[in-house]
Short mmCIF file of the C-alpha atoms (twelve columns), coordinates in Angstrom:
data_MODEL
# 
_entry.id   MODEL 
# 
loop_
_atom_site.group_PDB 
_atom_site.id 
_atom_site.type_symbol 
_atom_site.label_atom_id 
_atom_site.label_alt_id 
_atom_site.label_comp_id 
_atom_site.label_asym_id 
_atom_site.label_seq_id 
_atom_site.Cartn_x 
_atom_site.Cartn_y 
_atom_site.Cartn_z 
_atom_site.pdbx_PDB_model_num 
ATOM 1   C CA . MET A 1   12.924 -57.928 -13.237 1 
ATOM 2   C CA . ALA A 2   14.533 -55.145 -11.198 1 
ATOM 3   C CA . ARG A 3   14.704 -51.735 -12.786 1 
ATOM 4   C CA . THR A 4   18.089 -50.289 -13.668 1 
ATOM 5   C CA . ALA A 5   19.462 -47.075 -12.191 1 
ATOM 6   C CA . ASP A 6   18.616 -45.328 -15.470 1 
ATOM 7   C CA . ASP A 7   15.027 -46.567 -15.309 1 
ATOM 8   C CA . ARG A 8   14.553 -45.456 -11.702 1 
ATOM 9   C CA . ALA A 9   16.076 -42.029 -12.344 1 
ATOM 10  C CA . GLU A 10  13.934 -41.624 -15.449 1 
ATOM 11  C CA . ALA A 11  10.774 -42.620 -13.593 1 
ATOM 12  C CA . ILE A 12  11.493 -40.117 -10.815 1 
ATOM 13  C CA . MET A 13  12.288 -37.331 -13.278 1 
ATOM 14  C CA . THR A 14  9.154  -37.993 -15.341 1 
ATOM 15  C CA . ALA A 15  6.961  -38.044 -12.232 1 
ATOM 16  C CA . ALA A 16  8.510  -34.806 -10.959 1 
ATOM 17  C CA . ARG A 17  7.959  -33.058 -14.290 1 
ATOM 18  C CA . GLN A 18  4.351  -34.124 -14.494 1 
ATOM 19  C CA . LEU A 19  3.526  -33.211 -10.888 1 
ATOM 20  C CA . PHE A 20  5.380  -29.894 -10.992 1 
ATOM 21  C CA . HIS A 21  3.495  -29.135 -14.196 1 
ATOM 22  C CA . ALA A 22  0.090  -30.074 -12.797 1 
ATOM 23  C CA . HIS A 23  0.339  -28.673 -9.280  1 
ATOM 24  C CA . GLY A 24  3.444  -26.498 -9.115  1 
ATOM 25  C CA . PRO A 25  6.602  -27.427 -7.194  1 
ATOM 26  C CA . ASP A 26  5.475  -25.892 -3.892  1 
ATOM 27  C CA . ALA A 27  2.384  -28.099 -3.734  1 
ATOM 28  C CA . THR A 28  4.232  -31.223 -4.855  1 
ATOM 29  C CA . THR A 29  5.732  -33.452 -2.181  1 
ATOM 30  C CA . ILE A 30  8.561  -35.938 -2.504  1 
ATOM 31  C CA . ASP A 31  6.104  -38.578 -1.264  1 
ATOM 32  C CA . ALA A 32  3.870  -37.839 -4.258  1 
ATOM 33  C CA . VAL A 33  6.814  -37.988 -6.666  1 
ATOM 34  C CA . ALA A 34  7.951  -41.308 -5.204  1 
ATOM 35  C CA . ALA A 35  4.463  -42.794 -5.356  1 
ATOM 36  C CA . GLN A 36  3.964  -41.804 -8.990  1 
ATOM 37  C CA . ALA A 37  7.426  -43.060 -9.913  1 
ATOM 38  C CA . GLY A 38  6.818  -46.374 -8.158  1 
ATOM 39  C CA . VAL A 39  9.830  -46.072 -5.880  1 
ATOM 40  C CA . GLY A 40  10.402 -45.432 -2.204  1 
ATOM 41  C CA . LYS A 41  10.887 -41.919 -0.858  1 
ATOM 42  C CA . GLY A 42  14.440 -42.829 0.118   1 
ATOM 43  C CA . THR A 43  15.200 -43.728 -3.482  1 
ATOM 44  C CA . VAL A 44  14.304 -40.210 -4.595  1 
ATOM 45  C CA . PHE A 45  16.697 -38.769 -2.031  1 
ATOM 46  C CA . LEU A 46  19.351 -41.264 -3.100  1 
ATOM 47  C CA . TYR A 47  19.363 -39.565 -6.504  1 
ATOM 48  C CA . TRP A 48  18.501 -35.976 -5.521  1 
ATOM 49  C CA . PRO A 49  19.041 -34.821 -1.917  1 
ATOM 50  C CA . SER A 50  16.188 -32.291 -1.851  1 
ATOM 51  C CA . LYS A 51  13.103 -31.199 -3.707  1 
ATOM 52  C CA . SER A 52  14.816 -27.975 -4.774  1 
ATOM 53  C CA . ARG A 53  17.633 -29.991 -6.326  1 
ATOM 54  C CA . LEU A 54  15.124 -32.220 -8.090  1 
ATOM 55  C CA . ARG A 55  13.326 -29.168 -9.442  1 
ATOM 56  C CA . GLN A 56  16.634 -27.749 -10.636 1 
ATOM 57  C CA . ALA A 57  17.381 -31.038 -12.392 1 
ATOM 58  C CA . VAL A 58  13.993 -30.933 -14.141 1 
ATOM 59  C CA . VAL A 59  14.764 -27.473 -15.505 1 
ATOM 60  C CA . GLN A 60  18.283 -28.475 -16.498 1 
ATOM 61  C CA . LEU A 61  17.087 -31.492 -18.446 1 
ATOM 62  C CA . GLU A 62  14.237 -29.541 -20.049 1 
ATOM 63  C CA . THR A 63  16.767 -26.970 -21.185 1 
ATOM 64  C CA . ALA A 64  19.024 -29.701 -22.569 1 
ATOM 65  C CA . ARG A 65  16.133 -31.166 -24.539 1 
ATOM 66  C CA . LEU A 66  15.168 -27.780 -25.988 1 
ATOM 67  C CA . LEU A 67  18.789 -27.168 -26.969 1 
ATOM 68  C CA . ALA A 68  18.939 -30.603 -28.603 1 
ATOM 69  C CA . GLU A 69  15.807 -29.794 -30.602 1 
ATOM 70  C CA . LEU A 70  17.259 -26.401 -31.543 1 
ATOM 71  C CA . SER A 71  20.503 -28.001 -32.722 1 
ATOM 72  C CA . ASP A 72  18.581 -30.498 -34.856 1 
ATOM 73  C CA . ASP A 73  16.364 -27.748 -36.296 1 
ATOM 74  C CA . LEU A 74  19.344 -25.558 -37.148 1 
ATOM 75  C CA . ARG A 75  21.031 -28.434 -38.953 1 
ATOM 76  C CA . SER A 76  17.873 -29.294 -40.893 1 
ATOM 77  C CA . GLY A 77  17.292 -25.662 -41.847 1 
ATOM 78  C CA . SER A 78  13.857 -25.468 -40.240 1 
ATOM 79  C CA . VAL A 79  15.195 -22.709 -37.951 1 
ATOM 80  C CA . ALA A 80  17.468 -19.998 -39.348 1 
ATOM 81  C CA . LEU A 81  20.733 -19.188 -37.615 1 
ATOM 82  C CA . THR A 82  19.648 -15.727 -36.473 1 
ATOM 83  C CA . LEU A 83  19.168 -14.339 -32.975 1 
ATOM 84  C CA . SER A 84  15.574 -13.447 -33.783 1 
ATOM 85  C CA . ALA A 85  14.674 -16.957 -34.975 1 
ATOM 86  C CA . ILE A 86  16.364 -18.622 -32.021 1 
ATOM 87  C CA . LEU A 87  14.745 -16.326 -29.450 1 
ATOM 88  C CA . SER A 88  11.313 -16.692 -31.035 1 
ATOM 89  C CA . ARG A 89  11.646 -20.444 -30.880 1 
ATOM 90  C CA . GLU A 90  12.687 -20.262 -27.220 1 
ATOM 91  C CA . ILE A 91  9.694  -18.105 -26.318 1 
ATOM 92  C CA . THR A 92  7.279  -20.330 -28.234 1 
ATOM 93  C CA . GLU A 93  8.605  -23.502 -26.596 1 
ATOM 94  C CA . ALA A 94  8.486  -21.949 -23.124 1 
ATOM 95  C CA . ALA A 95  4.909  -20.818 -23.633 1 
ATOM 96  C CA . ILE A 96  3.785  -24.428 -24.202 1 
ATOM 97  C CA . ASN A 97  6.099  -25.895 -21.574 1 
ATOM 98  C CA . PRO A 98  5.383  -24.453 -18.115 1 
ATOM 99  C CA . ASN A 99  8.388  -26.178 -16.560 1 
ATOM 100 C CA . MET A 100 10.541 -23.761 -18.580 1 
ATOM 101 C CA . VAL A 101 8.758  -20.537 -17.642 1 
ATOM 102 C CA . SER A 102 10.718 -19.966 -14.448 1 
ATOM 103 C CA . ARG A 103 14.040 -20.351 -16.272 1 
ATOM 104 C CA . ILE A 104 13.169 -17.833 -18.968 1 
ATOM 105 C CA . MET A 105 11.726 -15.429 -16.444 1 
ATOM 106 C CA . SER A 106 14.894 -15.467 -14.316 1 
ATOM 107 C CA . LEU A 107 17.687 -15.653 -16.900 1 
ATOM 108 C CA . GLY A 108 19.685 -12.984 -15.143 1 
ATOM 109 C CA . GLU A 109 19.593 -14.907 -11.844 1 
ATOM 110 C CA . THR A 110 20.264 -18.469 -12.955 1 
ATOM 111 C CA . GLY A 111 23.703 -20.004 -12.700 1 
ATOM 112 C CA . VAL A 112 25.660 -21.711 -15.415 1 
ATOM 113 C CA . ASP A 113 24.216 -25.092 -14.388 1 
ATOM 114 C CA . ASP A 114 20.673 -23.842 -14.999 1 
ATOM 115 C CA . PHE A 115 21.418 -22.289 -18.335 1 
ATOM 116 C CA . PRO A 116 24.889 -22.410 -19.883 1 
ATOM 117 C CA . SER A 117 25.507 -18.754 -20.679 1 
ATOM 118 C CA . GLU A 118 28.678 -19.846 -22.418 1 
ATOM 119 C CA . VAL A 119 26.451 -21.344 -25.148 1 
ATOM 120 C CA . VAL A 120 24.926 -17.938 -25.856 1 
ATOM 121 C CA . HIS A 121 28.336 -16.284 -25.941 1 
ATOM 122 C CA . GLN A 122 29.728 -18.923 -28.279 1 
ATOM 123 C CA . LEU A 123 26.715 -18.668 -30.582 1 
ATOM 124 C CA . ILE A 124 27.161 -14.916 -30.833 1 
ATOM 125 C CA . LEU A 125 30.920 -15.240 -31.339 1 
ATOM 126 C CA . SER A 126 30.443 -17.748 -34.155 1 
ATOM 127 C CA . MET A 127 27.774 -15.687 -35.873 1 
ATOM 128 C CA . ARG A 128 29.760 -12.472 -35.559 1 
ATOM 129 C CA . ARG A 129 33.019 -14.087 -36.704 1 
ATOM 130 C CA . HIS A 130 31.370 -15.173 -39.954 1 
ATOM 131 C CA . GLY A 131 29.530 -11.934 -40.655 1 
ATOM 132 C CA . LEU A 132 26.016 -12.780 -39.478 1 
ATOM 133 C CA . LEU A 133 25.991 -10.134 -36.752 1 
ATOM 134 C CA . ARG A 134 27.254 -6.618  -36.328 1 
ATOM 135 C CA . ASP A 135 30.395 -6.041  -34.297 1 
ATOM 136 C CA . VAL A 136 28.606 -5.179  -31.055 1 
ATOM 137 C CA . ASP A 137 29.724 -6.001  -27.521 1 
ATOM 138 C CA . ILE A 138 28.656 -9.551  -26.664 1 
ATOM 139 C CA . ASP A 139 27.568 -8.678  -23.134 1 
ATOM 140 C CA . GLU A 140 25.278 -6.045  -24.624 1 
ATOM 141 C CA . MET A 141 23.720 -8.621  -26.952 1 
ATOM 142 C CA . VAL A 142 23.220 -11.123 -24.126 1 
ATOM 143 C CA . ALA A 143 21.597 -8.455  -21.956 1 
ATOM 144 C CA . ALA A 144 19.294 -7.501  -24.813 1 
ATOM 145 C CA . LEU A 145 18.323 -11.134 -25.364 1 
ATOM 146 C CA . GLU A 146 17.564 -11.584 -21.669 1 
ATOM 147 C CA . MET A 147 15.387 -8.484  -21.546 1 
ATOM 148 C CA . LEU A 148 13.544 -9.350  -24.738 1 
ATOM 149 C CA . ALA A 149 13.035 -12.959 -23.651 1 
ATOM 150 C CA . THR A 150 11.545 -12.079 -20.272 1 
ATOM 151 C CA . GLY A 151 9.475  -9.206  -21.631 1 
ATOM 152 C CA . ALA A 152 8.116  -11.107 -24.619 1 
ATOM 153 C CA . LEU A 153 7.314  -14.209 -22.583 1 
ATOM 154 C CA . SER A 154 5.541  -12.131 -19.945 1 
ATOM 155 C CA . ALA A 155 3.432  -10.544 -22.676 1 
ATOM 156 C CA . VAL A 156 2.698  -13.919 -24.306 1 
ATOM 157 C CA . LEU A 157 1.636  -15.486 -21.006 1 
ATOM 158 C CA . ALA A 158 -0.622 -12.530 -20.232 1 
ATOM 159 C CA . HIS A 159 -2.063 -12.333 -23.760 1 
ATOM 160 C CA . PRO A 160 -1.520 -15.654 -25.587 1 
ATOM 161 C CA . GLU A 161 -3.760 -14.542 -28.430 1 
ATOM 162 C CA . ARG A 162 -1.195 -11.857 -29.253 1 
ATOM 163 C CA . MET A 163 1.726  -14.253 -29.619 1 
ATOM 164 C CA . PRO A 164 2.183  -13.752 -33.408 1 
ATOM 165 C CA . THR A 165 2.323  -9.968  -32.998 1 
ATOM 166 C CA . ILE A 166 4.654  -10.152 -29.994 1 
ATOM 167 C CA . LEU A 167 7.035  -12.546 -31.732 1 
ATOM 168 C CA . ALA A 168 7.026  -10.547 -34.961 1 
ATOM 169 C CA . SER A 169 7.873  -7.303  -33.167 1 
ATOM 170 C CA . THR A 170 10.619 -9.035  -31.164 1 
ATOM 171 C CA . GLN A 171 12.110 -10.482 -34.335 1 
ATOM 172 C CA . ARG A 172 12.094 -7.130  -36.137 1 
ATOM 173 C CA . LEU A 173 13.749 -5.391  -33.198 1 
ATOM 174 C CA . LEU A 174 16.537 -7.955  -32.931 1 
ATOM 175 C CA . SER A 175 17.079 -8.111  -36.668 1 
ATOM 176 C CA . ALA A 176 17.228 -4.346  -37.105 1 
ATOM 177 C CA . THR A 177 19.653 -3.971  -34.207 1 
ATOM 178 C CA . TYR A 178 22.102 -6.819  -34.757 1 
ATOM 179 C CA . ASP A 179 21.746 -8.626  -38.100 1 
ATOM 180 C CA . GLN A 180 24.217 -8.085  -40.907 1 
ATOM 181 C CA . ALA A 181 23.528 -8.458  -44.612 1 
ATOM 182 C CA . PRO A 182 23.337 -12.144 -45.598 1 
ATOM 183 C CA . PRO A 183 26.846 -13.634 -45.724 1 
ATOM 184 C CA . SER A 184 28.163 -16.108 -48.262 1 
ATOM 185 C CA . ALA A 185 26.945 -19.688 -48.230 1 
ATOM 186 C CA . GLN A 186 30.386 -20.795 -47.055 1 
ATOM 187 C CA . ALA A 187 30.382 -18.365 -44.144 1 
ATOM 188 C CA . SER A 188 26.871 -19.469 -43.159 1 
ATOM 189 C CA . ALA A 189 27.917 -23.132 -43.207 1 
ATOM 190 C CA . GLN A 190 30.991 -22.417 -41.091 1 
ATOM 191 C CA . ALA A 191 28.961 -20.402 -38.595 1 
ATOM 192 C CA . LEU A 192 26.354 -23.169 -38.397 1 
ATOM 193 C CA . ALA A 193 28.994 -25.818 -37.673 1 
ATOM 194 C CA . GLU A 194 30.496 -23.730 -34.877 1 
ATOM 195 C CA . ALA A 195 27.107 -22.765 -33.450 1 
ATOM 196 C CA . THR A 196 25.790 -26.324 -33.279 1 
ATOM 197 C CA . ALA A 197 29.068 -27.486 -31.703 1 
ATOM 198 C CA . ALA A 198 28.586 -24.854 -28.989 1 
ATOM 199 C CA . ILE A 199 25.004 -26.003 -28.438 1 
ATOM 200 C CA . GLU A 200 26.070 -29.654 -28.144 1 
ATOM 201 C CA . ALA A 201 28.668 -28.664 -25.546 1 
ATOM 202 C CA . GLY A 202 25.948 -26.878 -23.595 1 
ATOM 203 C CA . ILE A 203 23.717 -29.957 -23.783 1 
ATOM 204 C CA . ASN A 204 26.482 -32.106 -22.321 1 
ATOM 205 C CA . GLN A 205 27.004 -29.597 -19.527 1 
ATOM 206 C CA . LEU A 206 23.325 -29.523 -18.624 1 
ATOM 207 C CA . VAL A 207 22.881 -33.295 -18.732 1 
ATOM 208 C CA . ALA A 208 25.925 -33.760 -16.501 1 
ATOM 209 C CA . ALA A 209 24.488 -31.227 -14.039 1 
ATOM 210 C CA . ALA A 210 21.012 -32.809 -14.050 1 
ATOM 211 C CA . ALA A 211 22.158 -36.421 -13.801 1 
ATOM 212 C CA . PRO A 212 22.195 -37.734 -10.241 1 
ATOM 213 C CA . ASN A 213 25.515 -38.272 -8.533  1 
ATOM 214 C CA . ARG A 214 24.361 -41.637 -7.178  1 
ATOM 215 C CA . PRO A 215 24.140 -44.254 -8.517  1 
ATOM 216 C CA . THR A 216 26.802 -43.102 -10.941 1 
ATOM 217 C CA . THR A 217 25.431 -45.332 -13.708 1 
ATOM 218 C CA . ALA A 218 22.276 -43.235 -14.084 1 
ATOM 219 C CA . VAL A 219 22.532 -41.095 -17.230 1 
ATOM 220 C CA . PHE A 220 19.970 -39.013 -19.131 1 
ATOM 221 C CA . HIS A 221 19.870 -38.684 -22.905 1 
ATOM 222 C CA . PRO A 222 18.353 -35.530 -24.437 1 
ATOM 223 C CA . ARG A 223 17.489 -37.290 -27.709 1 
ATOM 224 C CA . GLY A 224 15.576 -40.452 -28.466 1 
ATOM 225 C CA . HIS A 225 14.454 -41.041 -24.903 1 
ATOM 226 C CA . ALA A 226 11.116 -41.606 -23.227 1 
ATOM 227 C CA . TYR A 227 11.481 -38.272 -21.441 1 
ATOM 228 C CA . GLU A 228 9.436  -36.090 -23.790 1 
ATOM 229 C CA . PRO A 229 8.234  -32.465 -23.493 1 
ATOM 230 C CA . VAL A 230 4.821  -31.946 -21.934 1 
ATOM 231 C CA . ARG A 231 2.671  -29.891 -24.321 1 
ATOM 232 C CA . ASP A 232 -0.700 -29.559 -22.661 1 
ATOM 233 C CA . CYS A 233 -2.526 -26.870 -20.701 1 
ATOM 234 C CA . GLY A 234 -1.831 -23.980 -18.376 1 
ATOM 235 C CA . TRP A 235 1.064  -22.344 -16.725 1 
ATOM 236 C CA . GLY A 236 1.794  -24.640 -13.758 1 
ATOM 237 C CA . LEU A 237 4.927  -22.793 -12.753 1 
# 
């Protein structure tokens, strides 16, 4: 039975993730991706016109999956709606997912398709509107998050045994600088609803950017799909 467009796109994406992870994108050829995916080289280019575009799609879909997990964790209460908790989670996930390292390490250079900065702005707006954050310029907060993310991840990658200390110090710094006193339960619930809505919008944006333009029926799903995070070994990227 012939594979559907979704199945072919998924097979190519999974092969690219695994090979980029194991060997790095520079050492990975489209021929290798096609062979592992069980498709022809031309089929890869039918979906993504270049290796750089395929790599970008991998990062976009990885980001969408992490945002989907974050949204679910915020709703379940396993992650608090604070900048420090969200950033710590991002750093921890990146440290065990080498395909995400390059995105975190170049937040200031990536475009909106690589990481929807509007999500960060909307999160901060929602939290500030409902009293979770101090009334500080949003661009200042975003810049601080970018600097802390890149600095903390660099330190974690260089000294993984120090991760608890690095994360704890990052959390204290963010909390002391931006957190407000705990708001009412109603305000927290309203902020959570707005924040998760912003995250879901960002997920949709990333999936649309990662999905191939041809065939148009190929669609990725950030939840409940075979495309799962890789959680083994070293820092391939």
